[in-house]
C-alpha positions as CSV (number, residue, x, y, z in Angstrom):
1,M,-2.0,4.9,-3.6
2,T,-1.8,1.1,-3.3
3,A,-4.4,-1.6,-3.1
4,A,-3.5,-1.9,0.6
5,D,-4.3,1.8,1.2
6,L,-7.7,1.3,-0.4
7,T,-8.4,-1.8,1.6
8,A,-7.3,-0.1,4.9
9,A,-9.6,2.8,4.2
10,Q,-12.5,0.5,3.5
11,A,-11.8,-1.4,6.8
12,R,-12.0,2.0,8.6
13,G,-15.4,2.8,6.9
14,E,-13.8,5.3,4.5
15,R,-13.4,5.6,0.8
16,I,-10.4,7.2,-0.9
17,V,-11.4,9.8,-3.5
18,L,-9.4,12.3,-5.6
19,R,-10.5,15.5,-4.0
20,C,-10.0,19.0,-5.3
21,L,-10.3,21.5,-2.5
22,A,-10.6,25.3,-2.5
23,E,-10.3,26.9,1.0
24,R,-10.4,30.6,1.8
25,A,-7.3,32.0,3.4
26,G,-7.9,35.6,4.2
27,E,-8.6,37.4,0.9
28,D,-7.1,34.5,-1.1
29,F,-7.9,30.9,-1.8
30,V,-5.6,27.8,-1.3
31,F,-6.2,25.1,-3.8
32,S,-5.2,21.4,-3.6
33,V,-5.8,18.1,-5.4
34,K,-5.0,14.9,-3.6
35,P,-6.3,11.4,-2.7
36,T,-8.3,11.9,0.5
37,A,-10.0,9.4,2.8
38,L,-13.6,10.4,3.4
39,P,-16.3,8.8,5.6
40,Q,-18.6,6.5,3.6
41,S,-21.4,9.0,4.6
42,H,-19.8,11.9,2.8
43,P,-21.6,12.8,-0.5
44,L,-18.3,12.5,-2.5
45,A,-17.6,9.1,-1.1
46,R,-21.1,7.8,-2.2
47,M,-20.6,8.8,-5.9
48,G,-20.0,6.1,-8.5
49,G,-17.2,6.0,-11.1
50,D,-19.3,7.9,-13.7
51,E,-20.1,10.7,-11.3
52,M,-18.4,14.0,-10.5
53,G,-19.5,16.3,-7.8
54,V,-18.9,19.4,-5.8
55,V,-19.8,20.1,-2.2
56,Y,-20.3,23.6,-0.9
57,E,-20.3,24.5,2.7
58,T,-22.2,27.7,3.3
59,D,-23.0,29.8,6.3
60,I,-26.7,30.1,5.5
61,T,-27.8,26.7,4.1
62,G,-25.1,24.4,5.3
63,R,-23.9,21.6,3.0
64,Q,-25.0,21.7,-0.7
65,T,-24.0,18.9,-3.1
66,L,-24.2,18.9,-6.9
67,A,-23.4,15.9,-9.0
68,T,-23.2,15.1,-12.7
69,M,-22.9,11.9,-14.7
70,E,-20.0,11.7,-17.2
71,R,-19.9,8.3,-18.9
72,D,-17.4,9.4,-21.6
73,P,-14.4,11.6,-21.8
74,I,-16.0,14.4,-23.9
75,P,-17.0,16.7,-21.0
76,T,-13.5,16.5,-19.4
77,A,-11.8,17.0,-22.8
78,S,-14.0,20.1,-23.5
79,A,-13.3,21.5,-20.1
80,M,-9.5,21.1,-20.6
81,L,-9.8,22.7,-24.1
82,R,-11.7,25.6,-22.6
83,D,-9.1,26.0,-19.8
84,A,-6.3,26.0,-22.4
85,V,-8.0,28.7,-24.5
86,D,-8.6,30.8,-21.3
87,I,-5.0,30.6,-20.3
88,L,-3.7,31.6,-23.8
89,M,-6.1,34.5,-24.1
């Protein structure tokens, strides 16, 4: 991503976010992580730098959004440590 990419997205009314996506593919899931342009109205595009969020699309209740504030690296570091332990066990 370049500054020009971010400026162009803003001019289109979008915001570039690092989006982790899980999509159902039959009985499996396909996972991806990549910079994605989202409309400014999307819940993930409205989050600040200290926020992390997840958006669920459901068949019954539609879109559900959860967000958390993380002002320091401790929650991310603990999640990475937990993942490493899970992988090794």
